[in-house]
C-alpha positions as CSV (number, residue, x, y, z in Angstrom):
1,X,-9.5,-2.9,-0.8
2,X,-11.0,-4.9,-3.9
3,X,-13.5,-2.0,-4.6
4,X,-10.6,0.5,-4.3
5,X,-8.4,-1.7,-6.7
6,X,-11.5,-1.7,-9.4
7,X,-11.9,2.1,-8.5
8,X,-8.3,3.0,-9.4
9,X,-8.4,0.7,-12.6
10,X,-11.4,2.6,-13.9
11,X,-9.0,5.7,-13.3
12,X,-6.3,3.8,-15.6
13,X,-4.0,3.0,-12.5
14,X,-3.7,-0.6,-12.2
15,X,-1.9,-2.5,-9.2
16,X,-0.6,-5.5,-8.0
17,X,-1.8,-6.5,-4.4
18,X,-1.0,-8.6,-1.5
19,X,-2.9,-9.2,1.7
20,X,-0.6,-9.6,4.8
21,X,-2.2,-11.9,7.2
22,X,0.3,-12.8,9.8
23,X,3.6,-12.1,11.6
24,X,6.2,-13.2,11.1
25,X,5.7,-12.6,7.3
26,X,5.8,-15.3,4.5
27,X,8.3,-15.3,1.9
28,X,5.5,-13.9,-0.5
29,X,5.6,-10.9,1.1
30,X,9.4,-10.6,0.3
31,X,8.8,-11.4,-3.2
32,X,6.0,-8.9,-3.6
33,X,8.2,-6.1,-2.4
34,X,11.1,-7.2,-4.6
35,X,9.1,-7.3,-7.5
36,X,8.0,-3.7,-7.1
37,X,9.6,-0.4,-7.0
38,X,6.7,1.1,-4.8
39,X,4.5,-0.3,-2.2
40,X,1.5,1.3,-0.9
41,X,0.9,0.4,2.8
42,X,-2.7,0.6,3.5
43,X,-3.4,0.7,7.5
44,X,-5.5,1.5,9.7
45,X,-3.3,2.2,12.7
46,X,-1.9,5.6,13.6
47,X,1.7,4.3,14.0
48,X,2.2,2.6,11.2
49,X,3.1,-0.5,12.6
50,X,2.7,-2.8,9.5
51,X,5.1,-0.6,7.4
52,X,7.6,-0.4,10.2
53,X,7.6,-4.3,10.5
54,X,8.2,-4.5,7.1
55,X,11.2,-2.2,7.5
56,X,12.8,-3.6,10.4
57,X,12.1,-7.6,10.1
58,X,12.5,-7.8,6.2
59,X,14.9,-4.8,5.6
60,X,12.4,-3.2,3.2
61,X,13.5,0.6,2.0
62,X,11.1,3.1,3.8
63,X,11.4,5.1,0.4
64,X,9.7,2.0,-1.3
65,X,7.0,1.5,1.2
66,X,4.2,4.5,0.5
67,X,2.1,4.7,3.7
68,X,-1.7,5.0,3.3
69,X,-2.9,5.5,6.9
70,X,-6.7,5.6,8.3
71,X,-6.7,6.6,12.0
72,X,-9.6,8.9,12.6
73,X,-11.9,6.0,14.5
74,X,-14.0,5.5,11.4
75,X,-13.9,2.4,9.3
76,X,-11.6,2.7,6.2
77,X,-13.6,3.2,3.0
78,X,-12.7,2.4,-0.5
79,X,-12.9,6.2,-1.5
80,X,-10.4,7.1,1.4
81,X,-8.1,4.5,-0.2
82,X,-8.6,5.3,-3.6
83,X,-8.1,8.8,-3.4
84,X,-5.1,8.5,-1.1
85,X,-3.4,6.1,-3.6
86,X,-4.2,8.5,-6.6
87,X,-3.0,11.5,-4.8
88,X,0.1,9.6,-4.1
89,X,0.6,8.6,-7.7
90,X,0.1,12.3,-8.7
91,X,2.7,13.7,-6.0
92,X,5.4,11.2,-7.0
93,X,4.9,11.8,-10.7
94,X,4.5,8.0,-11.3
95,X,3.1,6.8,-14.9
96,X,-0.4,4.9,-14.5
97,X,1.2,1.5,-13.3
98,X,2.0,1.4,-10.2
99,X,2.6,-1.5,-7.7
């Protein structure tokens, strides 16, 4: 993820990040989501469990949580994350600053 943040910054896309390490979520997770219009949820899980937990347990709108899912059995790569986020930003017509 850190490498992806650097690659995206080189493309003029700047992100704030938070790493979710445990459930139940800390207050910082709610504060982060509240402070951002869009939140990319990067996970290696076909079912998108982290995103689902964020919606169900913290009441975060599904429209705010943009899934970046990788579940083909191989390790997630910086290139996958970078291209997925860049593509989502293009599709959503977001400016070059996203959260």
